[in-house]
Each structure stands twice: as C-alpha cells, then as structure tokens.
N, C-alpha and C positions, 0 to 999 in steps of 0.2 A: 259429228259433234263429240263423239266418244274419244276420238283421237285427239281433239283439241283439249279435252279435260285431262287425258293421259299426259300430253306434252306439258300442260301447265303444272300438273302434279310433279312430273319429273323435274321441271325447272325449279319449282318451289323446294323440292327435296334437295336439289343441288345447292341452292342458295342457303338453305338451313344447315346443311352439313358443312359448307365452307364457313358459315358464320360461327359454328361451334368448333371448327378445327382450330387447335391451338398448337403453338410451338412446344415441343418437348423440352422442358428445362434441362440445362446442363448444370449438374451439381458437383461441387468439389468439397473436400474436407480440409480442415486445418486444425492443428493443435495450438491454441493460443498460448497456453502455458509454456509449451516448448519454444514457440516463437519468441515469447518474452525472455525466456531463459537464455536463448541464443543471441539476443540482440545486444551487440557490443556497447552501444550508447547507454542502455539500461544498466548493464554490468558496471560501466564506468561511474554512472550516477550512484549506484548502490555502494561502490567502494568509497566515494566521497561522503555519502550519508553515514556509512559505518565509521568513518574518521570523525565526523561530527558527533556521533553517538559516543565514541570513545572520549573525545574532548569534554563532552558534557558530563560523562561519568567521572572523569578525573576532577572536574570542577566541583561536582557534588561531593566527591570524597574529601576534598579539602574542607568544604563546609561541614561535613560530618565530623571531621577531626576537630574542628574548632568547637563544635558542640560537645564532643567528648571531653575536651580540656575544661570547658566551663562546668560540665557535670562533675568532673573530678574535683574541681575547686569547691563546688557546692558540698560534696561529700566531706571534704576536708574541713570546711567551715562547720558543718553539722557535728562532726566528731569533736572538733575543738570546743564547741559550745557545751558538750556533754562532759567535759573534764571537771571532776568534782573539786579540784583545787582552785578553780577560778572564782573570783568574786562575782556577786550578783550583777554588779555594774558591768563587768567584762562579758558576762554571759549575755546580758541584754544587748550590749554593743555587737557581739557576734551574731545574735539572732536578727538584729536589724539589718546588719550587712548581708546575712543569709537571705532574708526576705527580699531585699533589693536585688541581689544577684539572681535569685530564683525567678523574680518577675522578668528580669532581663533575659534570663535563659529561656523562659516561656515565649517571650517575644521572638528571640532568635530561632527557636524551634518552629514557631508558626511561620516566620519568614522563610525558613529553609523548606518547609513542607510546600508552601505556595510556590517557591522558586522551582522545586523539583517537579511539581505538577505542571507548571507553565512550560518547563523544559521538555517534559515528556509529551505534552500536547503539541508543542511546536515541532518536535521531531516526528511525531505520528502524522501531523498535517503535511510536513515536508515529504515524508515517505509516500503518502497518498497522492500528493501532487505529482511526484516523480512517476509513480505507477500510472496515473491517469494520462499524463502527457505521453508516455511511451506506449501506452495501450492505444491511444489515438493514432500514433505513428504506425503501429502494427496494423490497425484497421485500415489505414490508408494504403499500406503495402498490400494487404489482402485484396482491397478493391482494385488496385493496379494489376495484380496477378490475375484476378478474375476477369478483368477487361482484356488482358493480353491473351488469356486462354478461352475467352468467349463464354465464361461461366455465368450462369444466372443466379446461382445460390451457393453460398459457402456455409457449411455447418462446422461448428466447433466440436472436435472429437474429444476434447478434454472434459472429463466428468462422465456422467452417465446418460446424457441426452441422446447421443448417437450410439446405438447398440452394436452396429457393425458397419464397417466401411472398408472397402478394398483399398489397399495402399496406392493403387493406380490413380485414385482420385485425390490423394493427399498432396496439398500444395505447400505444406509447411516449409520444406526446403527452398522452394521458389520464393516464398515470403522472406525467409532469412537472407537470401541472396539480394533481394531488393533492399531490405533494411540495412544490411552491412555492405552495400555496394561501394559507398564512398569512404569506408573505413580502410586506412592503409594496412596492408598485410605486413607482418613483421618477419 
C-alpha cells in the first residue's frame, strides 16, 4: 500500500509541475520615438503639415496687417478730432466717425481672434490625427516583427520605463524596414 501512495504522490507531483510549467516569454525592445522619426510616410505628412502651418500663418499675417491699417486710421481720426482750429460741428462729426470705425475695428479684432483660434485648433487636431495614424502603423509593424521573431512581449525603450536593454533585443531597425519597405529608394 505504501508503494501505491508513493506512486500516486509522484504522479500528482508530475501533473502539478507540468500544470505550473510555463513558456519563458521572449522579450524584445523598440524605441517608438526613433521608429516614428525614421518613418518616411510620417516625415512626408509632417512636411505637408508644415506647409499648411506656413500658409495659415501667411493668411493670419494678411489679416493682422488689415487690423493695423484700421488702427492707424482710428489714430488719425482721433488726432484730427483734437485739432483746436476745428468747429464743434466738425469735431462731433469726427467723433461719430471714430466711434463707428472703433466698433467696426473691435468686431474685426474679435473675428480675427476667433479665426486664429479656429485655425490653431484645426492644425493641432490635424497634427494629432497624423501622429495617431502613423503611431498605429508603427504598432502594426512592431506586431509583425514580433510575430516574425517569435517575440511575446515588446517594450518601448523610449522614456524611462525600461532601465536597461541589451541592443541584441532591439527591433527598432527591423520595424523601420517593415514601415519603409514599400517606399521607393532615391
């Protein structure tokens, strides 16, 4: 009976140890910032975005110049109305004109500020969308490289989350090859 208990104990121990046996995970590292920086499509999108930013700034500068011209006209009207040789009637006429133009100027200034804010918001949203789109593409490339290499886990070395990583485990170059594979070389 003792042998039977021993054999059952050995069998149970074997089953338990195999139940707790796990695959050792294969870990790789990648620098997402470096992958994004080296991604040709993202670079091209950023060049287009910079062009849009420059166009928006030029348009805003035209609007600012219009505001400056109106502000100068207002100053000139105010100076004219302070001329002591003018009649009371002419002074009142200039003040009325000044008040009308000042209200128009205030309206123009408000519209300019709203336009500038909308433009800035639109450009920031576009930049975020571009980054998010390309970040998803980088993540897809990381997944592909991980599958190809049989990796179970990829850690981002950018930042301070990973304190040490041997370069042997870094797949950033492989990710960039996948990302830029269909980009024609010059």
